C-alpha positions in Angstrom: 0.0 0.0 0.0 2.4 2.6 -1.1 1.5 6.3 -1.1 3.2 9.1 -2.9 2.7 12.3 -0.9 3.0 15.7 -2.6 3.9 18.8 -0.5 4.1 22.4 -1.7 6.0 24.6 0.7 6.6 28.3 0.2 8.8 29.8 3.0 6.8 27.8 5.5 8.1 27.2 9.1 5.4 24.5 9.4 7.0 22.4 6.7 9.3 20.2 9.0 6.5 19.6 11.6 4.1 18.6 8.8 6.4 16.1 7.3 7.3 14.7 10.7 3.7 14.4 11.7 2.8 12.7 8.3 5.4 10.0 9.0 4.6 9.7 12.8 0.8 9.3 12.4 1.0 6.8 9.5 0.5 3.2 10.4 2.9 2.2 7.6 5.4 5.2 7.4 7.9 3.2 5.4 5.4 2.8 2.5 5.3 6.6 2.1 7.3 8.6 -0.5 7.2 12.3 0.4 8.3 14.8 -2.3 8.5 18.4 -1.2 8.7 21.5 -3.4 10.7 23.5 -1.0 10.7 27.2 -2.0 13.0 29.1 0.5 15.5 31.9 0.9 18.1 29.8 2.7 16.9 30.7 6.2 14.9 27.5 7.2 16.3 24.5 9.1 15.2 21.2 7.3 18.0 19.0 8.9 15.3 16.9 10.6 13.9 15.6 7.3 16.7 16.2 4.8 18.4 12.8 5.2 15.3 10.8 5.7 15.2 8.3 2.7 11.4 8.6 2.6 11.6 12.3 1.9 12.9 14.1 -1.2 13.4 17.9 -1.2 13.2 19.7 -4.5 14.9 23.1 -3.8 14.0 26.4 -5.4 14.9 29.9 -4.6 11.6 31.5 -3.5 12.3 34.4 -5.7 12.0 32.0 -8.7 8.7 30.5 -7.6 5.7 30.8 -9.9 3.0 29.9 -7.3 1.3 26.9 -5.8 0.1 25.2 -9.0 3.6 25.5 -10.5 5.0 24.0 -7.3 2.6 21.1 -7.3 3.3 20.5 -11.1 7.0 20.3 -10.3 6.4 17.6 -7.6 4.3 15.6 -10.1 7.3 15.6 -12.4 9.0 13.5 -9.7 6.1 11.1 -9.4 6.9 7.4 -9.3 4.3 4.6 -9.4 2.4 4.2 -6.2 -0.8 2.7 -5.2 -2.2 5.9 -3.9 -1.5 9.7 -4.2 -1.9 12.3 -1.5 -1.6 16.1 -2.0 -1.3 18.3 1.0 -0.1 21.8 1.9 3.0 22.2 4.0 0.9 23.3 7.1 -1.0 20.2 7.9 -1.5 17.8 10.9 -2.7 14.2 10.6 -5.1 11.8 12.3 -3.6 8.7 13.8 -3.4 5.9 11.1 -4.4 8.5 8.4 -2.9 6.3 5.7 -5.1 3.2 6.2 -8.1 5.3 7.1 -7.8 7.2 3.8 -7.5 3.9 1.9 -10.5 2.5 3.8 -12.6 5.5 3.0 -11.7 5.3 -0.7 -12.6 1.7 -0.9 -15.9 2.3 1.0 -17.1 4.5 -1.8 -17.5 1.5 -4.1 -16.1 3.7 -7.0 -13.5 2.4 -9.3 -11.6 5.7 -9.2 -12.5 7.4 -6.0 -11.0 10.7 -4.7 -11.4 11.7 -1.0 -11.0 15.4 -0.5 -12.1 18.4 1.5 -11.2 21.4 3.6 -9.8 19.9 6.9 -10.7 21.6 10.3 -8.2 24.1 11.6 -5.2 23.8 13.8 -3.0 26.7 15.2 0.7 25.8 15.9 1.0 28.2 18.9 -2.0 26.7 20.7 -2.6 23.3 22.2 -3.7 20.7 19.6 -7.0 19.3 20.7 -7.9 17.2 17.7 -11.2 18.8 17.6 -13.2 19.5 14.4 -15.9 18.1 12.1 -15.6 16.9 8.4 -17.0 19.5 5.9 -18.4 19.7 2.4 -17.4 22.2 -0.2 -20.3 24.3 -1.4 -20.7 26.9 -4.1 -20.4 30.4 -2.8 -20.2 33.0 -5.7 -18.6 33.9 -9.0 -15.6 36.2 -9.5 -16.0 38.9 -12.1 -14.0 36.6 -14.4 -16.6 33.8 -14.2 -14.6 31.6 -11.8 -16.5 29.8 -9.0 -15.6 30.5 -5.4 -16.3 28.1 -2.5 -17.3 27.9 1.1 -17.8 25.0 3.4 -20.3 23.5 5.9 -20.4 20.5 8.1 -21.3 17.3 6.3 -24.8 16.5 7.6 -25.2 13.4 9.8 -21.5 12.6 9.4 -21.5 10.7 12.7 -24.0 8.2 11.4 -23.6 8.4 7.7 -21.3 5.4 7.6 -19.8 6.2 4.1 -18.1 9.1 2.3 -20.2 11.9 1.2 -20.4 12.4 -2.6 -18.7 15.8 -3.5 -19.2 18.4 -6.1 -15.8 19.9 -5.7 -12.3 19.0 -4.7 -9.9 20.8 -2.3 -6.2 21.2 -3.4 -4.9 21.1 0.2 -6.1 17.6 1.0 -6.6 15.3 -1.9 -6.3 11.5 -1.7 -6.6 9.5 -5.0 -5.5 6.4 -6.7 -2.0 6.4 -8.1 -3.2 7.0 -11.6 -4.1 10.5 -10.7 -0.8 12.4 -11.3 -0.5 10.6 -14.7 -4.0 11.4 -15.9 -4.7 14.7 -14.2 -1.2 16.5 -14.2 -1.2 19.9 -12.6 -1.4 23.0 -14.9 1.6 25.1 -13.8 0.1 28.3 -15.4 -2.9 28.5 -13.1 -2.0 30.8 -10.2 -4.8 31.0 -7.5 -8.4 31.4 -8.3 -9.5 28.5 -10.5 -7.1 25.8 -9.1 -9.8 23.8 -7.5 -12.6 24.1 -9.9 -10.4 23.1 -12.9 -9.0 20.3 -10.8 -12.6 19.2 -10.0 -13.8 19.2 -13.6 -10.6 17.6 -15.1 -10.8 14.8 -12.5 -14.4 14.2 -13.1 -14.0 14.1 -16.9 -11.2 11.5 -16.4 -13.8 9.2 -14.7 -12.8 10.0 -11.0 -15.8 10.1 -8.6 -15.4 12.8 -5.9 -16.1 12.4 -2.2 -15.7 14.1 1.1 -14.6 12.1 4.1 -17.1 11.6 7.0 -14.3 11.6 9.5 -11.6 14.0 10.3 -8.4 12.8 8.6 -6.3 15.9 8.9 -6.1 19.6 10.1 -5.0 22.6 8.2 -3.5 26.0 9.4 -5.7 28.6 7.6 -5.1 32.0 9.0 -1.3 32.1 8.9 -1.3 35.8 9.8 2.2 37.4 9.3 3.4 34.2 7.4 4.9 34.9 4.1 2.7 34.3 1.0 3.8 34.1 -2.6 1.9 37.3 -3.6 3.5 39.2 -0.8 7.0 38.6 -2.2 6.2 38.9 -5.9 4.9 42.4 -6.2 7.3 43.3 -9.0 8.9 41.9 -12.2 12.2 41.3 -10.5 11.0 38.1 -8.8 10.3 35.2 -11.2 10.1 37.7 -14.1 6.4 38.6 -13.6 4.3 40.5 -11.1 2.0 38.1 -9.2 -1.1 39.9 -10.5 -0.1 39.4 -14.1 0.1 35.7 -13.4 -3.3 35.7 -11.7 -4.9 37.8 -14.5 -3.6 35.4 -17.2 -4.5 32.4 -15.1 -8.1 33.6 -14.7 -8.4 34.0 -18.5 -7.1 30.5 -19.0 -9.5 29.1 -16.4 -12.5 30.9 -18.0 -11.6 29.5 -21.4 -11.1 26.0 -20.0 -14.6 26.0 -18.4 -16.5 27.7 -21.2 -14.6 26.3 -24.3 -13.2 23.0 -23.0 -11.1 20.6 -25.0 -9.6 17.2 -24.3 -5.9 17.2 -23.7 -3.0 16.7 -21.3 -3.7 19.9 -19.3 -7.3 20.0 -20.4 -10.3 17.7 -19.9 -10.4 14.0 -19.8 -12.0 11.6 -22.4 -14.3 9.7 -20.1 -17.0 12.3 -19.2 -17.9 15.7 -20.6 -17.9 19.1 -19.0 -21.6 19.2 -19.8 -22.0 16.1 -17.6 -20.0 17.7 -14.8 -22.1 20.9 -15.0 -25.2 18.8 -14.5 -23.6 16.8 -11.7 -22.2 19.8 -9.9 -25.2 22.2 -10.6 -23.1 24.9 -12.2 -23.6 26.7 -15.6 -20.2 28.2 -16.5 -21.5 30.1 -19.5 -24.3 32.0 -17.6 -22.5 31.9 -14.3 -25.4 30.4 -12.4 -25.7 27.7 -9.7 -28.6 25.5 -8.7 -30.0 25.8 -5.1 -28.6 22.3 -4.4 -25.1 23.5 -5.3 -25.5 26.6 -3.1 -26.9 24.5 -0.2 -24.4 21.7 -0.6 -26.9 18.9 -1.1 -25.2 15.6 -2.0 -25.1 15.2 -5.8 -25.9 12.1 -7.8 -24.5 10.9 -11.0 -26.8 11.0 -14.1 -28.4 7.8 -15.4 -25.8 5.6 -17.1 -23.0 6.6 -14.9 -24.4 6.3 -11.5 -22.8 3.5 -9.3 -24.3 1.2 -6.8 -24.7 2.5 -3.3 -21.3 2.3 -1.6 -20.8 -0.1 1.3 -20.4 1.2 4.8 -17.1 2.7 5.9 -14.8 0.3 7.6 -11.4 0.9 9.2 -8.4 -1.5 8.4 
């Protein structure tokens, strides 16, 4: 049960604690291969993980960074065959036995190509970690002026008794657990900067035949606020860093995302050949051309696959 773990880290003091916790909380830590895109300015101590044979550090000068999607794409270039793939951010904490629990959740869906993804509850490094939190679903919030969906989250209804993963409309980039085929079939588009990362990931995965699910148990925690922590756009406000102002990247990225959603084409960085974008739109309850969403998408109701693609009701969730 090998797992390839992708970690994007931009000048993040939480990187080392995240990697150490990932290894410590796994039931089978020696089955992990963790690859980190470490974007730094030479002022971080990573000695605790540098010589670990399970960890590979891809180093970049932070001034040459092109953003999170570029960082994730670089990690995928180092992908080697594994049974499963996990993508996280470098500020994450893990539930005990997260590895076998993720696999159990994926298998419990009954889907041939399941993805378990969502926004984990929050932790804060400077406060006592309690392990509190509830699993959430991603819901449609609004549209940007460029026609890119934005998202919110709410607690998965009846998660304590649901007994199976909750079918999802959207994926979260900061916690995504998928079969090992995912990096090969849905490689990251390095030109997407920020807005649009998760919706394009969701549509592309769906059109490749992946079924989307939220976990109904807490598998990880995420550090969201990160006040006073460096972010890519804070450092890239001129053309000196990486050759382009961050907003120029974001503006070009939004144009690309809009074209992908409204004028889709099948390709390596485009849509998959298994399902159509029209089928995803019906499934998720979004109309990209008219920038509308169904009440179900706004409320976060559990979606269903259309006739002909719907699978049997998944079995109950079991832990290994």
